[in-house]
VOKEGU-901193 format. One record per residue (C-alpha): z, x, y. Coordinates in nm, 4 decimals. Example, Ala and Ser with C-alpha at 12.3 -4.5 7.8 and 13.67 -1.06 7.14 Angstrom:
BEGIN
((0.7800 1.2300 -0.4500))
((0.7140 1.3670 -0.1060))
***
This chain:
BEGIN
((0.0000 0.0000 0.0000))
((-0.0519 0.2971 0.2338))
((-0.1955 0.2282 0.5810))
((-0.5062 0.4139 0.7078))
((-0.4660 0.6643 0.9955))
((-0.5408 0.5287 1.3442))
((-0.8915 0.6035 1.4790))
((-0.9419 0.8541 1.7615))
((-0.9215 0.7027 2.1112))
((-1.2641 0.6561 2.2717))
((-1.3241 0.7012 2.6436))
((-1.4050 0.3907 2.8533))
((-1.7643 0.5104 2.8946))
((-1.8059 0.5533 2.5174))
((-1.6655 0.2032 2.4622))
((-1.8980 0.0530 2.7237))
((-2.2041 0.2350 2.5913))
((-2.1265 0.1051 2.2432))
((-2.0736 -0.2408 2.3874))
((-2.4124 -0.2402 2.5563))
((-2.5603 -0.1720 2.2119))
((-2.4739 -0.5319 2.1183))
((-2.7343 -0.6470 2.3721))
((-3.0238 -0.5013 2.1690))
((-3.1145 -0.8335 1.9989))
((-3.1459 -0.9889 2.3453))
((-3.3733 -0.7287 2.5036))
((-3.6461 -0.9846 2.5766))
((-3.4069 -1.2113 2.7659))
((-3.2625 -0.9172 2.9568))
((-3.6054 -0.7865 3.0580))
((-3.6960 -1.1271 3.2021))
((-3.3589 -1.1321 3.3825))
((-3.4200 -0.7805 3.5156))
((-3.7612 -0.8834 3.6486))
((-3.5926 -1.1788 3.8189))
((-3.3337 -0.9494 3.9802))
((-3.6044 -0.7140 4.1096))
((-3.7949 -1.0091 4.2606))
((-3.4718 -1.1420 4.4153))
((-3.3922 -0.8067 4.5761))
((-3.7475 -0.7574 4.7048))
((-3.7550 -1.1099 4.8478))
((-3.4219 -1.0474 5.0241))
((-3.5550 -0.7168 5.1599))
((-3.8750 -0.8827 5.2764))
((-3.6711 -1.1464 5.4600))
((-3.4645 -0.8792 5.6344))
((-3.7773 -0.6891 5.7330))
((-3.9378 -1.0150 5.8511))
((-3.6709 -1.0391 6.1217))
((-3.8589 -0.7740 6.3228))
((-4.1775 -0.9807 6.3785))
((-3.9728 -1.3026 6.4049))
((-3.7799 -1.1651 6.7028))
((-4.0508 -0.9508 6.8639))
((-4.3520 -1.1797 6.8222))
((-4.1853 -1.5203 6.8474))
((-3.9279 -1.4646 7.1194))
((-4.0454 -1.1588 7.3132))
((-4.4262 -1.1656 7.2884))
((-4.4214 -1.5450 7.2292))
((-4.7171 -1.5339 6.9906))
((-4.7970 -1.8992 6.9022))
((-4.9812 -1.8166 6.5774))
((-4.6873 -1.6146 6.4471))
((-4.4482 -1.8933 6.5415))
((-4.6356 -2.1259 6.3027))
((-4.6933 -1.8736 6.0219))
((-4.3525 -1.7046 5.9919))
((-4.1452 -2.0186 5.9034))
((-4.3834 -2.0868 5.6118))
((-4.3437 -1.7268 5.4920))
((-3.9633 -1.7609 5.5060))
((-3.9735 -2.0818 5.2964))
((-4.2035 -1.9126 5.0423))
((-3.9679 -1.6128 5.0180))
((-3.6630 -1.8306 4.9517))
((-3.8543 -2.0433 4.6991))
((-3.9564 -1.7249 4.5157))
((-3.5995 -1.5985 4.5320))
((-3.4660 -1.9268 4.3929))
((-3.7015 -1.9204 4.0925))
((-3.6186 -1.5554 4.0262))
((-3.2449 -1.6319 4.0540))
((-3.2744 -1.9116 3.7976))
((-3.4545 -1.6816 3.5530))
((-3.1866 -1.4179 3.6037))
((-2.8871 -1.6498 3.5638))
((-3.0197 -1.8445 3.2650))
((-3.1367 -1.5455 3.0618))
((-2.8253 -1.3400 3.1368))
((-2.6067 -1.6357 3.0353))
((-2.7942 -1.6783 2.7068))
((-2.7601 -1.3096 2.6297))
((-2.3914 -1.2962 2.7275))
((-2.2876 -1.6014 2.5282))
((-2.4975 -1.4790 2.2365))
((-2.3097 -1.1476 2.2370))
((-1.9747 -1.3319 2.2481))
((-2.0804 -1.5429 1.9480))
((-2.2049 -1.2376 1.7568))
((-1.8782 -1.0547 1.8179))
((-1.6666 -1.3513 1.7119))
((-1.8582 -1.3895 1.3875))
((-1.8533 -1.0136 1.3209))
((-1.4796 -0.9781 1.3863))
((-1.3885 -1.2833 1.1747))
((-1.6064 -1.1504 0.8936))
((-1.4315 -0.8145 0.9274))
((-1.0893 -0.9778 0.9033))
((-1.1975 -1.1303 0.5720))
((-1.2815 -0.7805 0.4445))
((-0.9581 -0.6139 0.5550))
((-0.6787 -0.5373 0.3062))
((-0.3743 -0.7632 0.2848))
((-0.1591 -0.5148 0.4741))
((-0.3509 -0.5946 0.7932))
((-0.2262 -0.9529 0.7789))
((0.1298 -0.8290 0.7422))
((0.0906 -0.6023 1.0470))
((-0.0856 -0.8405 1.2899))
((0.0215 -1.2016 1.3538))
((-0.2476 -1.4700 1.3466))
((-0.2093 -1.5579 1.7208))
((-0.3056 -1.1995 1.8060))
((-0.6133 -1.2372 1.5868))
((-0.6997 -1.5592 1.7708))
((-0.6795 -1.3788 2.1064))
((-0.9288 -1.1221 1.9787))
((-1.1618 -1.3969 1.8600))
((-1.1164 -1.6005 2.1782))
((-1.0491 -1.4441 2.5172))
((-1.1252 -1.0878 2.4067))
((-1.4743 -1.1881 2.2939))
((-1.5338 -1.3711 2.6234))
((-1.4119 -1.0714 2.8252))
((-1.6473 -0.8474 2.6286))
((-1.9416 -1.0761 2.7014))
((-1.8502 -1.0619 3.0693))
((-1.8374 -0.6829 3.0610))
((-2.1585 -0.6448 2.8646))
((-2.3692 -0.8972 3.0534))
((-2.1996 -1.0602 3.3517))
((-2.0677 -0.7318 3.4911))
((-2.4028 -0.5683 3.4203))
((-2.5736 -0.8514 3.6062))
((-2.3521 -0.8061 3.9130))
((-2.3911 -0.4279 3.9078))
((-2.7704 -0.4316 3.8744))
((-2.8218 -0.7283 4.1060))
((-2.5993 -0.5982 4.3845))
((-2.7153 -0.2386 4.3416))
((-3.0779 -0.3492 4.3761))
((-2.9800 -0.5552 4.6801))
((-2.8077 -0.2558 4.8408))
((-3.0947 -0.0172 4.7548))
((-3.3651 -0.2508 4.8883))
((-3.1684 -0.3193 5.2054))
((-3.1098 0.0528 5.2502))
((-3.4840 0.0987 5.2113))
((-3.5447 -0.1617 5.4831))
((-3.3036 0.0237 5.7103))
((-3.4714 0.3592 5.6444))
((-3.8137 0.2031 5.7072))
((-3.6925 0.0503 6.0316))
((-3.5028 0.3550 6.1635))
((-3.4216 0.6487 5.9412))
((-3.2225 0.8162 6.2197))
((-2.9730 0.5304 6.2508))
((-2.9548 0.4856 5.8711))
((-2.8878 0.8544 5.8065))
((-2.6004 0.8499 6.0526))
((-2.4437 0.5457 5.8801))
((-2.4667 0.7102 5.5345))
((-2.1787 0.9436 5.6241))
((-1.9597 0.6456 5.5260))
((-2.0766 0.6688 5.1626))
((-1.8185 0.9307 5.0417))
((-1.5088 0.7317 5.1485))
((-1.6646 0.4213 4.9958))
((-1.7230 0.6032 4.6635))
((-1.3617 0.7286 4.6731))
((-1.2288 0.3725 4.7102))
((-1.4401 0.2432 4.4203))
((-1.3279 0.5300 4.1929))
((-0.9588 0.4637 4.2669))
((-1.0055 0.0927 4.2030))
((-1.1757 0.1563 3.8670))
((-0.8935 0.3822 3.7485))
((-0.6238 0.1301 3.8451))
((-0.8070 -0.1581 3.6766))
((-0.8419 0.0519 3.3630))
((-0.4661 0.1168 3.3501))
((-0.3729 -0.2498 3.3881))
((-0.6454 -0.4281 3.1884))
((-0.5356 -0.3277 2.8372))
((-0.1755 -0.4233 2.9154))
((-0.2907 -0.7666 3.0325))
((-0.4758 -0.8352 2.7066))
((-0.1749 -0.7279 2.4976))
((0.0500 -0.9436 2.7140))
((-0.1812 -1.2430 2.6643))
((-0.1646 -1.1988 2.2864))
((0.2165 -1.1807 2.2974))
((0.2243 -1.4937 2.5137))
((0.0150 -1.6885 2.2613))
((0.2234 -1.5600 1.9714))
((0.5437 -1.6731 2.1432))
((0.4024 -2.0216 2.2013))
((0.2703 -2.0412 1.8438))
((0.6131 -1.9619 1.6998))
((0.7931 -2.2107 1.9233))
((0.5464 -2.4957 1.8724))
((0.5027 -2.4263 1.5002))
((0.8783 -2.4509 1.4538))
((0.9318 -2.7412 1.6936))
((1.1470 -2.9319 1.4453))
((1.3942 -2.6435 1.4092))
((1.3857 -2.5880 1.7861))
((1.4854 -2.9510 1.8476))
((1.7433 -2.9775 1.5698))
((1.9253 -2.6603 1.6770))
((1.8946 -2.7376 2.0474))
((1.6982 -2.4185 2.1127))
((1.4549 -2.5596 2.3691))
((1.6166 -2.3667 2.6546))
((1.6260 -2.0464 2.4463))
((1.2570 -2.0708 2.3576))
((1.1628 -2.1675 2.7145))
((1.3562 -1.8704 2.8495))
((1.1888 -1.6360 2.6023))
((0.8460 -1.7762 2.6877))
((0.9177 -1.7628 3.0625))
((1.0164 -1.3951 3.0338))
((0.6864 -1.3117 2.8661))
((0.4952 -1.5329 3.1124))
((0.6650 -1.3558 3.4056))
((0.5538 -1.0199 3.2666))
((0.1980 -1.1507 3.2310))
((0.2122 -1.2872 3.5867))
((0.3213 -0.9499 3.7276))
((0.0297 -0.7743 3.5591))
((-0.2136 -1.0405 3.6828))
((-0.0823 -1.0077 4.0385))
((-0.1298 -0.6314 4.0215))
((-0.4966 -0.6921 3.9416))
((-0.5325 -0.9414 4.2263))
((-0.3534 -0.7066 4.4653))
((-0.5881 -0.4232 4.3713))
((-0.8915 -0.6484 4.4123))
((-0.7774 -0.7793 4.7493))
((-0.6834 -0.4390 4.8968))
((-1.0036 -0.2749 4.7748))
((-1.2121 -0.5645 4.9088))
((-1.0416 -0.5328 5.2484))
((-1.1035 -0.1574 5.2531))
((-1.4713 -0.2067 5.1714))
((-1.5021 -0.4641 5.4495))
((-1.3276 -0.2271 5.6919))
((-1.5677 0.0520 5.6043))
((-1.8515 -0.1991 5.6493))
((-1.7154 -0.2995 5.9903))
((-1.7056 0.0664 6.0940))
((-2.0652 0.0932 5.9738))
((-2.1678 -0.2061 6.1846))
((-1.9949 -0.0589 6.4892))
((-2.1748 0.2720 6.4365))
((-2.5005 0.0804 6.3902))
((-2.4477 -0.1017 6.7202))
((-2.3783 0.2200 6.9106))
((-2.6674 0.4166 6.7627))
((-2.9113 0.1235 6.7834))
((-2.8291 0.0840 7.1512))
((-2.8963 0.4512 7.2094))
((-3.2274 0.4352 7.0176))
((-3.3307 0.1211 7.2079))
((-3.2648 0.2918 7.5410))
((-3.4816 0.5824 7.4252))
((-3.7616 0.3364 7.3468))
((-3.7600 0.4073 6.9732))
((-3.6111 0.0713 6.8613))
((-3.7198 -0.2806 6.9543))
((-3.5012 -0.5898 6.9562))
((-3.6675 -0.7033 6.6323))
((-3.5964 -0.3671 6.4689))
((-3.2311 -0.3981 6.5682))
((-3.2022 -0.7476 6.4169))
((-3.3714 -0.6266 6.0967))
((-3.1221 -0.3375 6.0769))
((-2.8349 -0.5760 6.1431))
((-2.9435 -0.8272 5.8768))
((-2.9908 -0.5489 5.6191))
((-2.6531 -0.3932 5.6998))
((-2.4752 -0.7285 5.6810))
((-2.6409 -0.7911 5.3380))
((-2.5230 -0.4523 5.2078))
((-2.1528 -0.5146 5.2824))
((-2.1014 -0.8119 5.0408))
((-2.3092 -0.6282 4.7809))
((-2.0712 -0.3302 4.8015))
((-1.7699 -0.5646 4.7917))
((-1.9071 -0.7307 4.4761))
((-1.9580 -0.3901 4.3164))
((-1.5923 -0.3089 4.3878))
((-1.4626 -0.6436 4.2582))
((-1.6705 -0.6226 3.9406))
((-1.4475 -0.3343 3.8297))
((-1.1847 -0.5901 3.7256))
((-1.4289 -0.7751 3.5021))
((-1.5720 -0.4500 3.3679))
((-1.2413 -0.2810 3.2871))
((-1.0939 -0.5926 3.1263))
((-1.4064 -0.6203 2.9172))
((-1.3816 -0.2559 2.8120))
((-1.0125 -0.3072 2.7209))
((-1.1067 -0.6148 2.5150))
((-1.3928 -0.4276 2.3503))
((-1.1458 -0.1537 2.2600))
((-0.9262 -0.4132 2.0867))
((-1.2226 -0.5636 1.9006))
((-1.3584 -0.2257 1.7949))
((-1.0116 -0.1402 1.6613))
((-1.0737 -0.4200 1.4097))
((-1.4406 -0.3553 1.3338))
((-1.3675 0.0170 1.2845))
((-1.0816 -0.0474 1.0400))
((-1.1355 0.0458 0.6786))
((-1.2483 -0.2397 0.4523))
((-1.0442 -0.3104 0.1443))
((-1.1602 -0.0730 -0.1268))
((-1.4445 -0.2156 -0.3367))
((-1.5818 0.0834 -0.5248))
((-1.5905 -0.0785 -0.8694))
((-1.9237 -0.1042 -1.0476))
((-1.8406 -0.2966 -1.3651))
((-1.9782 -0.6521 -1.3635))
((-1.7518 -0.9220 -1.5034))
((-1.8819 -1.2658 -1.5939))
((-1.5681 -1.4114 -1.7551))
((-1.2622 -1.2187 -1.8626))
((-1.0577 -1.3029 -2.1710))
((-0.7511 -1.2667 -1.9478))
((-0.5493 -0.9780 -2.0971))
((-0.3411 -0.8409 -1.8055))
((-0.1465 -0.5151 -1.8407))
((0.0804 -0.3342 -1.5933))
((0.1498 0.0301 -1.6798))
((0.4276 0.1971 -1.4798))
((0.3056 0.0486 -1.1509))
((0.4620 0.1621 -0.8238))
((0.3767 0.0019 -0.4872))
((0.5278 0.0615 -0.1459))
((0.4801 -0.0969 0.1989))
((0.3931 0.1430 0.4846))
((0.7016 0.2879 0.6497))
((0.9321 0.1696 0.3695))
((1.1313 0.4299 0.1811))
((1.2194 0.2010 -0.1090))
((0.9333 0.0936 -0.3362))
((0.8545 -0.2796 -0.3397))
((0.7397 -0.2416 -0.7029))
((0.9030 0.0422 -0.8957))
((0.7769 0.1436 -1.2388))
((0.6791 -0.2030 -1.3635))
((0.5187 -0.2368 -1.7080))
((0.4390 -0.5546 -1.9026))
((0.1541 -0.7336 -2.0821))
((0.0417 -1.0946 -2.0234))
((-0.1824 -1.2221 -2.3023))
((-0.4419 -1.5029 -2.2982))
((-0.2976 -1.8429 -2.3847))
((0.0567 -1.7416 -2.2858))
((0.2840 -1.8115 -1.9907))
((0.4630 -1.5202 -1.8255))
((0.7384 -1.6256 -1.5854))
((0.8625 -1.3893 -1.3143))
((1.2049 -1.4635 -1.1693))
((1.4625 -1.2891 -0.9542))
((1.6538 -1.3023 -0.6319))
((1.4710 -1.3356 -0.3004))
((1.3140 -1.0018 -0.2050))
((1.3148 -0.8684 -0.5597))
((0.9362 -0.8033 -0.5535))
((0.7997 -1.1096 -0.7353))
((0.5282 -1.2018 -0.4833))
((0.4369 -0.8371 -0.4218))
((0.3827 -0.7937 -0.7964))
((0.1517 -1.0957 -0.8191))
((-0.0554 -0.9869 -0.5173))
((-0.1495 -0.6639 -0.6943))
((-0.3580 -0.8497 -0.9543))
((-0.6306 -0.9838 -0.7165))
((-0.5918 -0.6539 -0.5254))
((-0.4544 -0.8023 -0.2058))
((-0.2436 -0.4849 -0.2159))
((-0.3164 -0.1535 -0.3879))
((-0.0577 0.0280 -0.6030))
((0.0673 0.3727 -0.5111))
((0.0619 0.4865 -0.8745))
((0.0298 0.3466 -1.2253))
((-0.2448 0.1233 -1.3618))
((-0.3220 -0.2484 -1.3722))
((-0.5682 -0.3391 -1.6462))
((-0.7753 -0.6501 -1.7117))
((-0.9268 -0.6678 -2.0606))
((-0.8543 -0.2956 -2.1023))
((-1.0284 -0.1810 -1.7810))
((-0.8608 -0.0853 -1.4539))
((-0.8937 -0.3667 -1.2002))
((-1.0369 -0.1103 -0.9533))
((-1.3322 -0.0553 -1.1885))
((-1.4542 -0.4135 -1.1458))
((-1.6473 -0.5408 -0.8469))
((-1.3923 -0.7044 -0.6208))
((-1.5694 -1.0419 -0.6019))
((-1.6045 -1.0509 -0.9822))
((-1.2348 -0.9702 -1.0273))
((-1.1204 -1.2453 -0.7926))
((-1.3577 -1.4912 -0.9582))
((-1.1335 -1.4647 -1.2684))
((-0.8234 -1.5816 -1.0821))
((-0.7041 -1.9241 -0.9656))
((-0.4067 -1.9312 -0.7319))
((-0.1674 -2.2174 -0.6553))
((0.1036 -2.1223 -0.4071))
((0.4046 -2.2905 -0.2526))
((0.2255 -2.3047 0.0840))
((-0.1031 -2.4789 0.0036))
((-0.3938 -2.3948 0.2338))
((-0.6191 -2.6922 0.2916))
((-0.8871 -2.7183 0.5584))
((-1.0040 -2.9784 0.8070))
((-1.2525 -3.1578 0.5852))
((-1.2717 -3.4205 0.3140))
((-1.0854 -3.4301 -0.0155))
((-1.4052 -3.3379 -0.1989))
((-1.4756 -3.0409 0.0330))
((-1.1242 -2.9052 -0.0180))
((-1.1363 -2.9295 -0.3969))
((-1.4967 -2.8070 -0.4359))
((-1.4254 -2.5183 -0.2000))
((-1.6171 -2.1931 -0.1495))
((-1.8112 -2.0948 -0.4588))
((-1.7229 -2.4320 -0.6131))
((-1.9204 -2.6349 -0.3558))
((-2.2101 -2.6887 -0.5998))
((-1.9867 -2.8503 -0.8625))
((-2.1156 -3.1802 -1.0007))
((-1.9503 -3.5075 -0.8928))
((-1.8407 -3.5607 -1.2545))
((-1.6644 -3.2227 -1.2721))
((-1.5040 -3.2844 -0.9343))
((-1.3700 -3.6234 -1.0374))
((-1.2415 -3.4829 -1.3661))
((-1.0504 -3.2081 -1.1835))
((-0.8950 -3.4553 -0.9384))
((-0.7875 -3.6856 -1.2253))
((-0.6533 -3.3923 -1.4252))
((-0.4363 -3.2900 -1.1307))
((-0.2819 -3.6390 -1.1061))
((-0.4398 -3.6682 -0.7617))
((-0.6710 -3.9644 -0.8224))
((-0.3833 -4.2113 -0.7920))
((-0.3531 -4.1403 -0.4178))
((-0.7173 -4.0397 -0.3536))
((-0.8354 -4.3863 -0.4648))
((-0.6093 -4.5443 -0.2017))
((-0.7568 -4.3379 0.0830))
((-0.9993 -4.5244 0.3159))
((-1.3092 -4.3371 0.2000))
((-1.1831 -4.2028 -0.1297))
((-1.3054 -3.8493 -0.1992))
((-1.4874 -3.8400 0.1348))
((-1.1747 -3.9070 0.3418))
((-1.0856 -3.6416 0.5969))
((-0.7380 -3.4942 0.5439))
((-0.6889 -3.3276 0.8853))
((-0.6155 -2.9687 0.9794))
((-0.4182 -2.7943 0.7016))
((-0.4147 -3.1251 0.5121))
((-0.1745 -3.2702 0.7701))
((-0.2484 -3.6335 0.6699))
((-0.1153 -3.5743 0.3166))
((0.2344 -3.5268 0.1793))
((0.3489 -3.1977 0.0284))
((0.3064 -3.3244 -0.3262))
((-0.0419 -3.4590 -0.2533))
((-0.1504 -3.1264 -0.1023))
((-0.0106 -2.9440 -0.4053))
((-0.2061 -3.1648 -0.6463))
((-0.5306 -3.1014 -0.4544))
((-0.4632 -2.7279 -0.4874))
((-0.4190 -2.7761 -0.8625))
((-0.7435 -2.9782 -0.8752))
((-0.9181 -2.6878 -0.7012))
((-0.7777 -2.4478 -0.9634))
((-0.8856 -2.6834 -1.2451))
((-1.2387 -2.7011 -1.1055))
((-1.2560 -2.3231 -1.0852))
((-1.1550 -2.2969 -1.4526))
((-1.0576 -1.9298 -1.4156))
((-0.9109 -1.7397 -1.7144))
((-0.6093 -1.6206 -1.5099))
((-0.3807 -1.8675 -1.3347))
((-0.1190 -1.7552 -1.0811))
((0.1476 -2.0079 -0.9785))
((0.3607 -1.8845 -0.6890))
((0.6622 -2.1201 -0.6763))
((0.4192 -2.4118 -0.6893))
((0.6903 -2.6801 -0.7185))
((0.9731 -2.5205 -0.5190))
((0.9422 -2.7391 -0.2087))
((0.8731 -3.0754 -0.3783))
((1.0892 -3.3800 -0.4377))
((1.1675 -3.4873 -0.7936))
((0.8846 -3.7428 -0.8258))
((0.6218 -3.5090 -0.6812))
((0.7508 -3.2225 -0.8949))
((0.7128 -3.4336 -1.2083))
((0.3507 -3.5209 -1.1228))
((0.2670 -3.1612 -1.0278))
((0.4391 -3.0194 -1.3369))
((0.2466 -3.2628 -1.5577))
((-0.0796 -3.1503 -1.3917))
((0.0121 -2.7841 -1.4402))
((0.0788 -2.8377 -1.8101))
((-0.2811 -2.9631 -1.8448))
((-0.4090 -2.6682 -1.6437))
((-0.2258 -2.3829 -1.8206))
((-0.3471 -2.3961 -2.1861))
((-0.5970 -2.1287 -2.2985))
((-0.5351 -1.9208 -1.9848))
((-0.3224 -1.6239 -1.8932))
((-0.0630 -1.7890 -1.6719))
((0.1774 -1.6001 -1.4484))
((0.4456 -1.8125 -1.2843))
((0.6800 -1.7108 -1.0051))
((0.9599 -1.9586 -1.0589))
((1.2416 -2.0591 -0.8290))
((1.3641 -2.3469 -1.0452))
((1.4441 -2.1909 -1.3806))
((1.4357 -2.5308 -1.5498))
((1.0544 -2.5294 -1.5110))
((1.0035 -2.2147 -1.7247))
((1.2153 -2.2888 -2.0297))
((0.9028 -2.2948 -2.2482))
((0.7515 -1.9707 -2.1097))
((0.6397 -1.7185 -2.3718))
((0.8128 -1.4379 -2.1821))
((1.0358 -1.4189 -1.8770))
((1.0452 -1.1072 -1.6600))
((1.3595 -1.0759 -1.4483))
((1.3113 -0.8580 -1.1396))
((1.5665 -0.6946 -0.9127))
((1.4919 -0.4447 -0.6334))
((1.1325 -0.4019 -0.7509))
((1.2170 -0.3324 -1.1171))
((1.2045 -0.5419 -1.4320))
((1.5685 -0.5413 -1.5373))
((1.5430 -0.7981 -1.8196))
((1.2692 -0.9508 -2.0321))
((1.2584 -1.2042 -2.3143))
((1.2409 -1.5795 -2.3703))
((1.4572 -1.8291 -2.1844))
((1.6902 -1.8655 -2.4827))
((1.7180 -1.4894 -2.5435))
((1.7996 -1.4162 -2.1809))
((2.0668 -1.6870 -2.1630))
((2.2270 -1.5457 -2.4774))
((2.2213 -1.1941 -2.3281))
((2.4439 -1.3035 -2.0391))
((2.2790 -1.0800 -1.7780))
((2.1176 -1.1473 -1.4387))
((1.8992 -1.4317 -1.5694))
((2.2013 -1.6100 -1.7147))
((2.3828 -1.5602 -1.3839))
((2.0913 -1.7095 -1.1851))
((2.0720 -1.9985 -1.4317))
((2.4446 -2.0722 -1.3979))
((2.4153 -2.0661 -1.0181))
((2.1300 -2.3190 -1.0234))
((2.3103 -2.5327 -1.2810))
((2.6138 -2.5540 -1.0501))
((2.3909 -2.6412 -0.7547))
((2.2339 -2.9223 -0.9554))
((2.5727 -3.0792 -1.0400))
***
C-alpha cells in the first residue's frame, strides 16, 4: 500500500504551455477567432486614424463631400468590428467550454484508474472542486485569458501604430512610460501567483466542510451542533474571504496605477502635441487621432493587468488538475486472460501497510478459500477485515506475500478480467440516479436479457417491492437510491451480484445495518446467491455465520484463530468472547 513519490514542481510557464496544448483539437475555431481579433483591432485603428480627416476636412476645411462620406465609413467600420467581435467571442467560447469538458472527462476517467489509496487520501468534495471550479478556471486561463491578452495586445499595438504614423516624435516621447508599466504588471503577476493556489485549496476545504455538515445533518440536529458547525464553516469562509479580498485589492491597486501612468501619458501627449502644433508639424485632426489612440490604449493596458488574476488562478487550477492526471495509475501489468475462474483463493503470508503507518494493517495472513465454501472473517473493529478483503480485487496492493486465484498470482491477470470474477455486496450500497433496471443491470451487465434481469430481482427477494413501484423496473430510485429503504437497496445490490454470476462473492457486513425483517429477507436472498461460489463474508453479527465452512478471527491484522463456529466456541478464545458479548447484547 505504498504511496508514489510526489512529482517535481513545474514552473507557471511550463504549466501554462502544457495547458495551451489542450487547445489543439480546437485550432480551427481559434484561427477564426484570431482572424476576428485582427479585424477588430484594425477596424479600431482605422477609426482612430479617421479622426484626422473628420476634424480637418469636416470642421476646419469644411469639405462638404467628406462630411457626407465619412459618417458612412464610420458605420461600415463599426459593422465590420461587430461581425468580427461575434466571430471572436463565439469561437473562443466554444473552444474554452470544450477544453473544460475535455478536462472534466479526462480527470474523472483518471480518478477511476487511480489506486484505492488515492480515495483514502483525498475527500470526495476536493475531487468535486477539481472537476467543477478548477476545470472552469483552467478554461478561462487557456482561452478567456488568451482572448483578452491577444485582443488587448493587438488593440494596443494597432493604436501605437496609429500614433507612430501620426507623429512618431510625440509617440517616442510617451514610450518612456513603458518600463514602469512593465514593472507594475510583473509585480501584479507574482502576487496573483502567490495567492491563487491558496484560494483554490481554500475553496476545496470550504466545500468539504459544508459536505460533512450537510451530510450529517441528522447528527448535527440531534446533538445540537448547529452553532459548532456554523462556527467552523464561518472560520473557513472568513479565511476564503481574506484571500479573495487580497486578490481584489491587488487588482484594484494595479488598475489604479495603470490608469495613473496612462494619465501621465495623456498629460505628456497634451504638452508635446501643443509644442508640435505650434511648430506646424501637427494639425488639429492629428492631435485628435493621437488622443483617441492613446485613450484606447489605456483600457487595453488595464485589461492586460487585470487578466493576471484570471491567468494565475487558471494556472493554479491547472496545477491541481495535472497533479491528478500525472499520478500513477493502479498497476495493471498482468497479461494472463481469464474468462471464468473456478474461484480458489489463497493468501500466502500476506503483509500490507498503509502509507505512514508503522504497524501493518495485514500482518502475515495465510488461508485458503475453496469454491463452494463460505469463509467468514470476524474480529473487533479495526482488526483488518475490510483491508484484507480489498486486497483480492486489488483495490490495495500487498507489501509482501502472495495472493493467488486458481494457482496464479492475482497480479498476473489483467485487472479487468480479475475484477470480472468478483461480485461485491457491502454494508453501504452504492446505487445511482436511474431506474431499478439500470441499477441492477449495471456497467458490463447492461446488455442482460429482460428474463435474466427479472430472475435476478426475484432471486434477491426484491420483486415484492419492485412490483409495487409506480413503473415497476423502470421506476427511478433517486440519487444514491434515496427513495428506497436500506433493506430494499441491499436487495437490489444482491440482485446485481446475482445477475453478474461471478465465481467469487464478497459480502462486507451486508446485513449489519438492517432491521430484523429486512435482515431475514436479505439473508434468504444471500443463501440463494452463495452456493457454488467462493464466498467471503465479513460478519458483524456472528449469528449469521454459524454455518460457515471456516471462520477466520482477526486481531491487529493477524489471524489469531480459525475453525468452524462450533470449534471456535469450544476453544473459548477471542471468537467465544465476541460471541458472548453479542449474546448478552441480544438479551
